[in-house]
C-alpha positions as CSV (number, residue, x, y, z in Angstrom):
1,X,-32.3,34.6,-49.8
2,X,-31.1,31.4,-51.8
3,X,-27.5,31.8,-53.3
4,X,-27.2,30.5,-57.0
5,X,-23.7,29.3,-58.5
6,X,-24.8,30.3,-62.2
7,X,-26.6,33.4,-63.2
8,X,-29.5,31.6,-64.5
9,X,-29.8,29.5,-61.8
10,X,-32.8,31.1,-60.6
11,X,-35.6,30.8,-63.0
12,X,-36.5,27.0,-63.7
13,X,-37.5,28.0,-67.0
14,X,-34.3,29.9,-68.0
15,X,-32.4,27.0,-66.6
16,X,-34.2,24.3,-68.8
17,X,-33.2,26.5,-71.7
18,X,-29.8,26.9,-71.0
19,X,-29.3,23.2,-70.7
20,X,-31.1,22.7,-73.9
21,X,-28.9,24.8,-75.6
22,X,-25.9,22.8,-73.7
23,X,-27.1,19.2,-74.5
24,X,-28.1,19.4,-78.1
25,X,-26.3,22.8,-79.7
26,X,-26.3,21.8,-82.5
27,X,-29.6,20.7,-83.0
28,X,-30.4,24.4,-81.4
29,X,-28.3,26.6,-83.3
30,X,-31.1,27.8,-85.8
31,X,-32.9,28.5,-82.6
32,X,-30.5,30.7,-81.2
33,X,-30.2,32.4,-84.6
34,X,-33.8,33.5,-84.5
35,X,-33.3,34.9,-81.0
36,X,-30.7,36.8,-82.3
37,X,-32.4,38.2,-85.1
38,X,-34.8,39.3,-82.8
39,X,-32.8,40.9,-80.7
40,X,-30.9,42.9,-83.3
41,X,-34.8,43.5,-85.1
42,X,-35.1,45.4,-81.7
43,X,-32.0,47.2,-80.6
44,X,-29.9,47.2,-84.4
45,X,-27.2,44.4,-85.1
46,X,-24.7,47.3,-84.5
47,X,-25.3,47.6,-81.0
48,X,-25.7,43.9,-80.5
49,X,-22.1,43.4,-82.3
50,X,-20.8,46.3,-79.9
51,X,-21.7,44.9,-76.8
52,X,-20.6,41.3,-78.0
53,X,-17.2,43.1,-79.0
54,X,-16.9,44.7,-75.5
55,X,-17.7,41.6,-73.3
56,X,-15.7,39.3,-75.6
57,X,-12.2,39.7,-74.5
58,X,-13.4,39.2,-70.6
59,X,-14.7,35.6,-72.2
60,X,-12.2,33.1,-71.0
61,X,-12.8,29.8,-73.4
62,X,-13.4,28.0,-70.4
63,X,-17.6,27.7,-70.8
64,X,-19.4,25.4,-72.9
65,X,-20.7,28.0,-75.3
66,X,-17.6,30.0,-75.4
67,X,-16.1,28.3,-78.8
68,X,-19.5,28.7,-80.7
69,X,-19.9,32.4,-81.8
70,X,-23.8,32.0,-82.1
71,X,-24.3,30.1,-78.9
72,X,-21.9,32.6,-76.9
73,X,-23.9,35.5,-78.1
74,X,-27.0,34.2,-77.4
75,X,-26.3,33.5,-73.9
76,X,-24.2,36.1,-73.1
77,X,-27.2,38.5,-74.6
78,X,-29.4,36.1,-72.2
79,X,-27.4,37.2,-69.3
80,X,-27.6,40.8,-69.8
81,X,-30.8,41.3,-70.3
82,X,-33.8,42.4,-67.5
83,X,-35.2,39.3,-65.6
84,X,-38.3,40.1,-67.5
85,X,-37.1,39.9,-70.6
86,X,-35.2,36.5,-69.7
87,X,-37.9,34.5,-68.8
88,X,-39.9,36.6,-72.1
89,X,-37.0,35.0,-74.7
90,X,-37.0,30.9,-72.6
91,X,-40.7,30.8,-73.3
92,X,-40.5,31.8,-76.9
93,X,-37.5,29.7,-77.1
94,X,-39.4,26.5,-75.9
95,X,-42.8,27.7,-78.1
96,X,-40.4,27.7,-80.9
97,X,-39.1,24.6,-80.6
98,X,-42.4,23.0,-80.2
99,X,-44.0,24.9,-83.4
100,X,-41.1,23.3,-85.4
101,X,-41.4,20.2,-84.2
102,X,-38.3,19.3,-82.4
103,X,-38.6,17.5,-79.5
104,X,-35.9,16.9,-77.2
105,X,-36.5,14.8,-73.8
106,X,-36.3,17.8,-71.4
107,X,-39.3,19.8,-73.7
108,X,-42.0,20.2,-71.9
């Protein structure tokens, strides 16, 4: 069985979304906010905020997304949801980029 360095390396689609967020954080922040809003509608804003407050003390601030609360919350949520939700979220994210006309080099 392959061993991956990062939690998202196992899924090429998820890896693409994370790399897009890493390379184009300002351009994609609005899409990250849409993702958070959709999650909040499903589980409640309070639940998302409570989750993030629990993991926030464990964040060391060394990762590229730790200093941006929107990106940090988005990626932390993606990290903990089941693989099928990760996959669906990644595909929805890419679809939303295409629908809004955002053209980035790595988007299919």
